[in-house]
Each structure stands twice: as C-alpha cells, then as structure tokens.
Backbone bond lengths (Angstrom), bond angles and torsions (degrees), N, CA, C in turn:
res aa  C-N    CA-C-N  psi(-1)  N-CA   C-N-CA  omega(-1)  CA-C   N-CA-C  phi
1 M - - - 1.475 - - 1.494 110.07 -
2 A 1.346 118.08 -41.68 1.478 122.44 -179.86 1.514 110.70 -57.81
3 E 1.362 115.25 -42.69 1.454 119.59 -179.40 1.554 110.72 -65.03
4 L 1.336 116.17 -42.14 1.473 118.40 179.26 1.513 110.22 -65.09
5 S 1.328 116.78 -39.52 1.485 120.42 179.99 1.534 108.00 -62.84
6 T 1.315 117.87 -42.43 1.488 121.61 -178.56 1.505 110.63 -62.06
7 L 1.360 115.33 -43.37 1.471 119.49 -179.46 1.514 112.37 -71.93
8 A 1.311 117.19 -35.41 1.469 122.35 -175.31 1.564 112.12 -82.17
9 R 1.298 117.14 -23.79 1.500 120.57 -174.89 1.523 112.59 -53.45
10 P 1.345 120.13 -50.31 1.490 118.17 -178.81 1.514 113.47 -62.45
11 Y 1.316 117.39 -34.86 1.477 120.62 177.42 1.502 110.20 -66.24
12 A 1.336 116.47 -45.74 1.456 120.87 -179.04 1.522 112.00 -64.73
13 E 1.300 115.92 -41.24 1.512 121.41 179.84 1.556 109.37 -64.70
14 A 1.327 116.16 -44.75 1.470 118.98 178.60 1.499 110.74 -66.17
15 A 1.309 117.38 -40.74 1.475 120.38 179.81 1.549 109.41 -62.87
16 F 1.317 116.37 -46.08 1.471 118.57 -179.60 1.534 111.32 -63.85
17 K 1.320 116.59 -42.59 1.453 119.68 179.73 1.532 110.99 -60.46
18 S 1.327 115.28 -44.46 1.477 120.52 176.88 1.489 112.94 -62.69
19 A 1.335 116.53 -44.11 1.452 120.57 179.26 1.497 112.32 -66.22
20 N 1.284 117.11 -37.97 1.463 122.57 179.83 1.527 111.02 -67.15
21 Q 1.295 116.25 -41.34 1.476 122.45 178.19 1.508 111.85 -65.60
22 A 1.334 115.11 -37.75 1.476 119.57 -178.40 1.529 110.85 -87.31
23 N 1.348 117.98 -1.95 1.434 123.56 -178.70 1.529 113.83 56.73
24 N 1.346 114.21 41.55 1.487 119.95 178.12 1.545 110.57 -133.92
25 V 1.318 114.94 45.45 1.476 120.46 -178.94 1.530 111.31 -60.87
26 K 1.302 118.48 -41.66 1.450 123.92 -179.85 1.538 111.85 -61.04
27 E 1.365 113.28 -44.64 1.457 117.83 178.03 1.523 112.85 -63.19
28 W 1.335 115.95 -42.20 1.495 120.33 176.29 1.527 110.32 -62.25
29 S 1.327 113.81 -45.54 1.485 118.68 -179.94 1.510 111.55 -56.07
30 D 1.334 117.41 -48.98 1.451 121.86 178.81 1.510 111.64 -60.87
31 A 1.366 116.91 -43.50 1.445 123.14 -177.92 1.577 110.45 -64.16
32 L 1.322 115.93 -43.69 1.470 119.32 -179.05 1.543 110.07 -68.91
33 L 1.326 117.24 -36.59 1.475 118.18 175.07 1.484 111.78 -64.38
34 F 1.321 118.97 -39.67 1.415 122.97 177.59 1.536 110.81 -65.71
35 L 1.328 118.91 -46.76 1.406 122.36 178.72 1.551 112.14 -63.36
36 S 1.317 114.64 -35.77 1.491 119.62 175.75 1.507 111.16 -62.10
37 A 1.311 114.92 -44.25 1.468 120.33 -179.59 1.537 112.25 -63.42
38 I 1.334 116.29 -44.71 1.456 118.04 -177.27 1.505 111.61 -73.14
39 S 1.350 117.04 -34.56 1.494 117.56 179.97 1.543 110.39 -72.67
40 S 1.303 116.97 -19.38 1.477 119.13 177.08 1.519 113.86 -85.09
41 D 1.348 116.53 -7.67 1.470 120.78 177.98 1.522 109.06 -62.52
42 A 1.290 118.63 134.58 1.480 123.26 -176.26 1.522 112.36 -59.70
43 D 1.328 117.91 -45.71 1.478 120.33 -178.27 1.505 111.82 -68.54
44 L 1.305 117.32 -41.54 1.490 121.11 179.32 1.539 110.09 -70.49
45 S 1.300 116.13 -34.95 1.460 120.22 178.13 1.501 111.50 -61.45
46 E 1.330 116.59 -36.56 1.440 120.90 176.73 1.519 111.47 -63.69
47 I 1.304 116.01 -39.37 1.481 119.58 178.08 1.485 110.16 -69.03
48 I 1.350 117.14 -44.93 1.479 122.18 -178.44 1.514 110.08 -58.40
49 N 1.287 118.42 -40.41 1.465 122.45 -174.36 1.541 113.12 -87.63
50 N 1.323 115.93 0.60 1.485 118.42 -179.10 1.539 108.23 -86.77
51 P 1.347 115.08 113.79 1.479 117.06 -178.26 1.504 116.50 -67.54
52 R 1.375 116.00 -13.05 1.459 119.36 -178.95 1.509 111.45 -81.07
53 I 1.335 117.65 -15.85 1.500 122.05 176.98 1.503 107.39 -76.68
54 S 1.334 117.99 122.71 1.463 120.19 -179.78 1.546 111.35 -65.38
55 K 1.300 114.75 154.41 1.485 119.61 179.49 1.517 111.03 -63.68
56 D 1.322 117.25 -35.78 1.491 120.34 179.29 1.515 111.59 -65.69
57 K 1.367 116.19 -43.03 1.476 119.48 179.49 1.546 109.88 -67.26
58 L 1.307 117.26 -39.76 1.454 121.28 -179.61 1.536 109.75 -65.20
59 T 1.316 116.46 -42.86 1.474 120.28 177.54 1.528 109.04 -62.36
60 G 1.277 117.84 -46.90 1.483 121.46 -179.97 1.529 110.60 -59.59
61 L 1.300 117.61 -44.86 1.447 123.86 -179.45 1.571 110.20 -58.91
62 L 1.344 114.26 -50.00 1.490 118.49 -177.64 1.527 109.60 -65.75
63 L 1.277 119.85 -40.46 1.462 123.04 -178.06 1.540 109.60 -68.67
64 D 1.344 116.12 -34.85 1.484 118.60 176.09 1.544 110.47 -67.47
65 I 1.311 116.56 -38.94 1.477 120.38 178.54 1.533 109.11 -64.48
66 C 1.310 114.75 -42.97 1.495 118.31 -173.54 1.497 114.19 -79.12
67 Q 1.272 116.88 -33.65 1.493 124.86 -176.25 1.509 113.66 29.69
68 D 1.309 118.69 -99.63 1.488 121.59 -172.78 1.555 112.16 -87.44
69 Q 1.323 117.42 3.91 1.436 119.55 -175.72 1.539 112.89 -83.94
70 I 1.325 117.78 -16.83 1.462 121.16 -177.76 1.510 112.27 -130.75
71 N 1.318 116.65 150.07 1.474 122.76 178.82 1.511 110.43 -89.79
72 N 1.339 118.30 -177.86 1.478 122.28 -179.07 1.488 113.47 -62.18
73 Q 1.349 115.60 -40.96 1.480 117.25 -179.67 1.522 112.98 -64.09
74 V 1.345 116.61 -40.59 1.466 121.04 177.22 1.525 110.73 -67.47
75 T 1.363 115.10 -35.28 1.446 119.68 176.23 1.552 110.95 -61.24
76 N 1.314 116.55 -39.74 1.457 121.99 175.96 1.549 111.01 -62.13
77 L 1.302 116.12 -40.89 1.493 120.69 177.06 1.512 110.68 -60.94
78 V 1.354 115.81 -45.72 1.464 120.47 179.42 1.518 107.71 -59.49
79 K 1.322 117.91 -48.05 1.470 119.08 -177.43 1.527 110.91 -60.93
80 L 1.338 116.12 -39.83 1.497 119.91 178.49 1.494 112.16 -63.48
81 L 1.339 115.87 -43.29 1.467 121.25 179.24 1.524 111.02 -64.78
82 V 1.324 117.07 -38.85 1.472 119.46 177.53 1.512 109.27 -65.85
83 Q 1.363 117.76 -46.60 1.441 120.79 -179.26 1.553 112.10 -56.83
84 N 1.340 115.44 -39.53 1.467 119.84 -178.18 1.509 113.60 -91.55
85 R 1.347 117.57 7.18 1.442 123.64 -176.41 1.530 112.67 49.51
86 K 1.323 114.20 49.83 1.461 121.67 -178.76 1.518 113.57 -122.04
87 L 1.322 115.52 24.29 1.497 118.00 178.37 1.531 113.12 -60.29
88 K 1.320 117.38 -26.06 1.478 119.51 -179.58 1.527 110.77 -64.63
89 L 1.340 117.26 -13.30 1.446 121.30 -178.97 1.541 112.84 -82.93
90 L 1.319 116.09 -10.25 1.505 118.42 -175.44 1.516 114.73 -52.91
91 P 1.345 120.58 -48.12 1.485 118.46 178.98 1.539 112.66 -60.89
92 T 1.342 116.84 -37.42 1.450 119.52 178.76 1.521 112.54 -70.09
93 I 1.349 113.44 -40.30 1.496 118.09 176.63 1.507 109.61 -58.68
94 S 1.320 116.53 -44.66 1.489 120.44 179.65 1.506 111.50 -60.00
95 V 1.333 117.24 -44.07 1.487 121.01 -179.39 1.547 109.01 -62.91
96 L 1.331 115.24 -47.66 1.497 117.52 -178.57 1.504 111.62 -66.70
97 F 1.319 118.73 -33.91 1.469 123.51 176.00 1.524 108.02 -61.19
98 E 1.343 117.56 -47.60 1.447 121.95 -179.80 1.537 110.84 -61.70
99 A 1.319 117.68 -33.99 1.497 121.89 178.42 1.535 108.25 -66.32
100 H 1.334 116.82 -43.02 1.450 119.68 177.69 1.527 111.82 -64.45
101 K 1.331 115.25 -39.53 1.464 119.19 177.34 1.525 110.27 -62.35
102 A 1.314 116.84 -44.81 1.440 120.98 -177.49 1.535 109.26 -63.14
103 E 1.337 117.42 -41.98 1.445 122.72 -179.95 1.543 109.83 -60.93
104 E 1.296 115.47 -45.48 1.479 122.01 -179.75 1.547 111.93 -63.06
105 E 1.342 114.57 -39.30 1.470 119.45 -177.56 1.562 113.07 -86.88
106 G 1.318 116.18 -1.93 1.446 120.28 174.58 1.515 116.18 81.51
107 Y 1.280 116.54 25.23 1.500 120.66 173.78 1.521 110.17 -130.02
108 I 1.269 114.89 168.70 1.479 120.39 177.58 1.538 109.45 -135.68
109 N 1.332 114.58 137.84 1.476 119.31 177.37 1.543 105.98 -88.73
110 V 1.321 113.47 132.23 1.455 120.40 -179.01 1.522 108.27 -126.03
111 D 1.331 115.35 130.13 1.458 123.28 171.86 1.512 106.33 -90.08
112 L 1.322 117.39 116.93 1.433 123.44 -179.43 1.511 110.77 -108.84
113 F 1.323 117.91 119.39 1.447 122.82 -177.88 1.535 108.75 -110.24
114 S 1.320 115.10 131.74 1.454 119.97 -179.18 1.510 109.11 -129.96
115 A 1.334 117.02 154.07 1.468 120.34 -179.49 1.511 109.64 -75.74
116 Y 1.347 117.61 -14.18 1.439 121.47 -178.20 1.520 107.98 -145.71
117 Q 1.326 116.80 165.78 1.453 122.49 179.06 1.535 110.77 -63.35
118 L 1.311 120.13 127.33 1.445 122.58 -179.19 1.534 110.93 -86.54
119 T 1.313 115.64 141.09 1.461 119.23 174.17 1.546 106.45 -76.62
120 K 1.306 117.80 166.87 1.459 123.34 178.78 1.543 109.48 -60.45
121 A 1.305 116.34 -40.65 1.496 121.87 -178.80 1.538 109.48 -63.99
122 E 1.356 115.65 -42.65 1.481 118.84 -178.51 1.557 108.79 -68.10
123 Q 1.308 116.46 -39.76 1.469 120.84 -179.65 1.521 109.50 -63.86
124 N 1.343 117.18 -42.01 1.483 120.82 177.06 1.500 111.75 -63.62
125 K 1.337 117.34 -36.19 1.468 121.96 179.68 1.531 108.57 -65.29
126 Y 1.318 115.93 -47.28 1.480 119.43 -179.30 1.505 110.38 -66.98
127 N 1.328 118.90 -37.44 1.484 121.30 175.92 1.536 110.31 -59.45
128 A 1.278 118.06 -45.17 1.464 122.13 -179.68 1.508 111.46 -63.11
129 M 1.370 116.98 -44.31 1.464 120.00 176.14 1.518 112.47 -61.33
130 L 1.313 116.33 -44.23 1.499 119.59 -179.67 1.505 111.78 -66.58
131 E 1.342 116.60 -39.20 1.504 118.27 177.97 1.519 109.74 -63.12
132 K 1.322 118.18 -40.02 1.445 120.45 178.43 1.562 111.00 -66.93
133 L 1.313 116.33 -40.72 1.464 120.18 -178.64 1.507 112.62 -72.63
134 L 1.329 117.90 -36.48 1.465 119.66 -176.50 1.526 113.97 -96.87
135 N 1.316 116.59 -7.05 1.484 124.33 -178.20 1.514 112.55 54.46
136 K 1.330 116.05 42.09 1.464 123.19 177.65 1.494 109.90 -149.46
137 K 1.285 115.35 160.12 1.519 119.58 171.58 1.509 106.21 -69.37
138 V 1.300 116.96 136.89 1.443 122.26 -175.82 1.515 111.05 -113.53
139 I 1.345 116.05 132.04 1.434 122.46 172.50 1.497 106.95 -114.37
140 T 1.332 116.38 113.55 1.482 120.75 -172.08 1.524 111.64 -100.58
141 S 1.282 113.06 148.20 1.464 123.07 172.30 1.545 103.63 -122.27
142 V 1.351 116.41 112.69 1.440 121.49 -173.86 1.533 111.50 -96.92
143 S 1.326 115.29 131.31 1.496 121.16 176.80 1.524 107.93 -130.46
144 V 1.321 114.42 154.15 1.453 122.22 176.20 1.498 109.54 -97.15
145 D 1.313 117.15 128.15 1.513 123.01 179.78 1.547 104.67 -134.45
146 K 1.304 114.74 97.33 1.500 121.05 -178.41 1.513 111.50 -60.38
147 S 1.338 120.06 -25.64 1.451 122.54 -177.53 1.516 111.89 -66.20
148 L 1.330 118.62 -14.91 1.462 120.95 179.10 1.520 112.32 -70.93
149 I 1.300 117.39 -19.38 1.464 127.21 179.36 1.533 108.85 74.34
150 G 1.291 119.38 -49.32 1.433 124.83 177.42 1.490 109.88 -167.91
151 G 1.349 118.32 166.84 1.467 121.95 -179.03 1.505 111.34 80.25
152 V 1.349 112.62 -166.09 1.511 118.86 -177.88 1.521 108.26 -133.78
153 L 1.313 112.96 161.53 1.472 122.69 174.37 1.570 103.96 -133.42
154 A 1.361 115.10 128.63 1.464 119.38 -178.75 1.550 107.48 -118.61
155 K 1.347 114.70 135.38 1.456 120.76 176.59 1.517 106.96 -121.09
156 A 1.323 116.33 116.62 1.446 122.64 176.52 1.481 109.93 -122.20
157 G 1.315 117.40 98.80 1.472 120.72 -172.58 1.473 110.53 64.62
158 D 1.381 116.22 -121.65 1.431 120.27 179.34 1.565 110.74 -97.60
159 K 1.330 117.41 6.04 1.451 120.33 175.02 1.503 111.32 -92.03
160 V 1.322 115.75 138.77 1.453 119.69 177.86 1.564 107.38 -127.26
161 I 1.267 116.63 124.80 1.479 122.43 -179.08 1.562 104.88 -113.09
162 D 1.282 116.34 106.75 1.451 119.68 -174.33 1.536 110.91 -105.76
163 G 1.346 113.41 106.44 1.468 118.01 176.69 1.519 109.51 -114.54
164 S 1.337 116.21 28.91 1.468 119.74 -177.88 1.549 109.22 -92.48
165 I 1.320 112.23 158.28 1.462 118.99 174.94 1.477 111.97 -64.19
166 R 1.329 117.51 -38.52 1.466 122.21 177.56 1.515 109.71 -59.28
167 G 1.347 117.35 -43.86 1.471 121.96 177.40 1.517 112.09 -62.20
168 Q 1.325 117.04 -40.98 1.444 121.43 178.89 1.532 110.92 -64.89
169 I 1.326 116.02 -41.30 1.462 120.83 178.87 1.553 108.86 -62.87
170 N 1.352 115.83 -43.60 1.480 118.99 -179.83 1.531 109.17 -61.62
171 Q 1.333 116.44 -45.03 1.472 119.52 179.14 1.516 111.65 -60.22
172 L 1.332 117.47 -41.95 1.448 122.26 177.11 1.516 112.58 -62.59
173 A 1.304 115.26 -39.55 1.501 120.79 178.81 1.540 110.13 -65.95
174 K 1.330 118.14 -37.60 1.455 122.07 178.38 1.548 109.11 -64.94
175 R 1.298 115.71 -41.87 1.500 119.32 -177.89 1.530 112.08 -67.27
176 L 1.300 115.30 -35.58 1.473 120.27 -178.02 1.515 108.87 -76.44
C-alpha cells in the first residue's frame, strides 16, 4: 500500500490542484470514484493488466465505458495513466484525492473500528473526542473488528489512535 500511495500521490495532487483551479472538485471526485470502481472490476482488471492489449485499445475501451461520467481533464488523466501503465493506481488516486478534498473543506475522514457494534450515542461520543483531538470536523466510517477484543481503533489519514484491548496487550508485550 505504501508503494501505491507513493506512486499515486503526484497524480492525486495534480488532479486536486487542477480540479480546485477549475472549481470542479465535486465533478473530479465523482469521476475518480467511478473510475476507481470500474478499474477494480475483476473482468476489466484482467484486461487492464494484459500486456497484449494495446494502449490505444485500452484507452478507447475505458473512454467508451466512461462516456458522460468524466470531463476532458479526467480523460487526459486516464490517457496518461494508460500510457504509463499505471491504471492500477486509480483506487489509490481516488482515496488521496478525497483526503485533499477533506483537508481543503476542513474535515477529516476517520475509519473507526470497534470490537462490537456501536450505538449512536457511543459513536457521537467518539466523534466528539476525535474532533477535539484532531481539531477538525470528523466524518466517521464505523466497522466491527472482533479481533480488537474490546475498545476502539481510529485511523485518520496516517494517524492511528489505538484504544483497543488488543493494542494494550501488544504494548504490554513489548514492554515485557
């Protein structure tokens, strides 16, 4: 993942800068999410990764699939990614683009993992704590991860806040 992020970062930054200058960040966001979804499709992924498919045919196929879903700037990004054989970066580019968008709009996306299903009140409590800790509006995505044993684990960008029992046990094991 770190390697994909490193390769995708310049594309995501350039895409966000272009979208921000053209004042069409939402349109870019939607287009990148769409491209991410289609490039993750198993059948299309097979075609994308097939070195015998020419770059022109691959570009034509993708642009036919996308038709009205992407603008000219996004079309240029697709062509560039095809030329450089970097289409596998699309999902990561989309994620990094969304992170830039969140930063610009003053919020942060947080993945919150809990050992059990959180009630609405518990989720609101964790949101308030995270907003205070991160000094930003927080939009959480909550998932259940039984391996945590208890507590919660929050991932906000490259920050990880581990309040899980599993994390505490691991810390204790390191100290011993």
